[in-house]
C-alpha positions in Angstrom: 0.0 0.0 0.0 1.1 3.5 -0.7 1.1 5.8 2.4 0.5 9.5 2.3 0.8 12.0 5.2 -2.2 14.2 5.1 -1.3 16.1 8.3 1.7 16.1 10.6 2.6 18.6 13.3 4.7 18.5 16.5 3.5 19.7 19.9 4.7 19.7 23.5 3.3 16.8 25.5 3.4 15.1 28.8 3.5 11.3 28.9 5.7 8.6 30.5 6.2 5.3 28.5 8.4 2.5 29.6 9.5 4.7 32.6 10.8 7.3 30.1 9.3 10.8 30.3 8.2 12.0 26.8 8.0 15.8 26.4 6.8 16.0 22.8 4.4 14.3 20.3 4.0 14.1 16.6 0.3 14.1 15.6 -0.5 12.6 12.2 -3.3 11.8 9.8 -2.4 9.3 7.1 -4.1 7.7 4.1 -2.9 4.3 2.7 -4.2 3.1 -0.6 -3.6 0.2 -2.9 -5.3 -2.7 -4.5 -8.6 -0.8 -4.6 -8.5 -0.3 -0.8 -8.3 2.9 1.2 -7.4 3.3 4.9 -7.3 6.5 7.0 -5.5 6.5 10.3 -5.0 9.0 13.1 -1.7 8.5 15.0 0.4 10.0 17.8 4.1 9.3 18.5 5.4 10.5 21.8 9.2 11.2 22.0 11.7 12.5 24.6 12.6 15.9 23.1 15.5 16.6 25.4 16.3 19.9 23.7 15.3 22.1 20.8 17.2 19.9 18.3 16.1 16.5 19.6 13.5 15.1 17.2 14.6 11.5 17.7 11.3 9.5 17.3 11.0 6.3 19.4 8.9 3.5 17.9 7.6 2.5 21.4 5.6 5.8 21.7 3.5 5.2 18.5 -0.2 4.7 18.8 -2.8 4.7 16.0 -6.5 4.4 15.4 -8.0 3.3 12.1 -10.7 5.8 11.2 -11.9 4.2 7.9 -11.0 1.1 5.9 -12.9 -0.1 2.9 -12.9 -0.6 -0.8 -12.6 2.6 -2.7 -10.2 5.6 -3.2 -9.3 8.8 -1.5 -12.1 11.3 -0.8 -11.3 15.0 -0.2 -14.6 15.3 1.7 -13.7 12.4 4.0 -10.2 13.8 4.5 -11.5 17.2 5.4 -13.9 15.6 7.9 -11.1 13.6 9.6 -8.7 16.6 9.6 -11.3 18.7 11.3 -11.4 16.2 14.2 -7.7 15.3 14.4 -7.3 16.9 17.8 -10.2 14.7 19.2 -8.7 11.5 17.8 -5.2 12.5 19.1 -6.5 13.4 22.5 -8.2 10.0 22.8 -5.0 8.2 21.8 -3.0 10.2 24.3 -5.5 9.7 27.1 -5.3 6.0 26.6 -1.6 6.2 27.5 -2.2 8.6 30.4 -0.6 11.3 28.2 -1.6 14.9 27.4 -1.0 17.0 24.3 -0.3 20.7 24.9 -1.9 22.0 21.8 -1.0 25.6 22.4 2.8 24.8 22.4 4.0 23.8 18.9 7.6 22.7 18.6 
């Protein structure tokens, strides 16, 4: 399947995973298509962010939610709908890990 990042932004965050404090998060909306199938996913990836130059992403902080998966192709209307709710999806994923996204603090 071909993957496409529809949205990606970095924010300050508070989360501890595997006893390691994470201070930042990458919030994403992706579309994967291939073989007549389309799949939209919301995802968060918490990482350490020790300083302003530290964007080393750890794979153990990645969590995703499949928003839609079916036969078909990309839909601008569907993408706009998912993008308008990306913060809700990301907050739910973060809360499930006892984390919090600080939306007012982009990094």
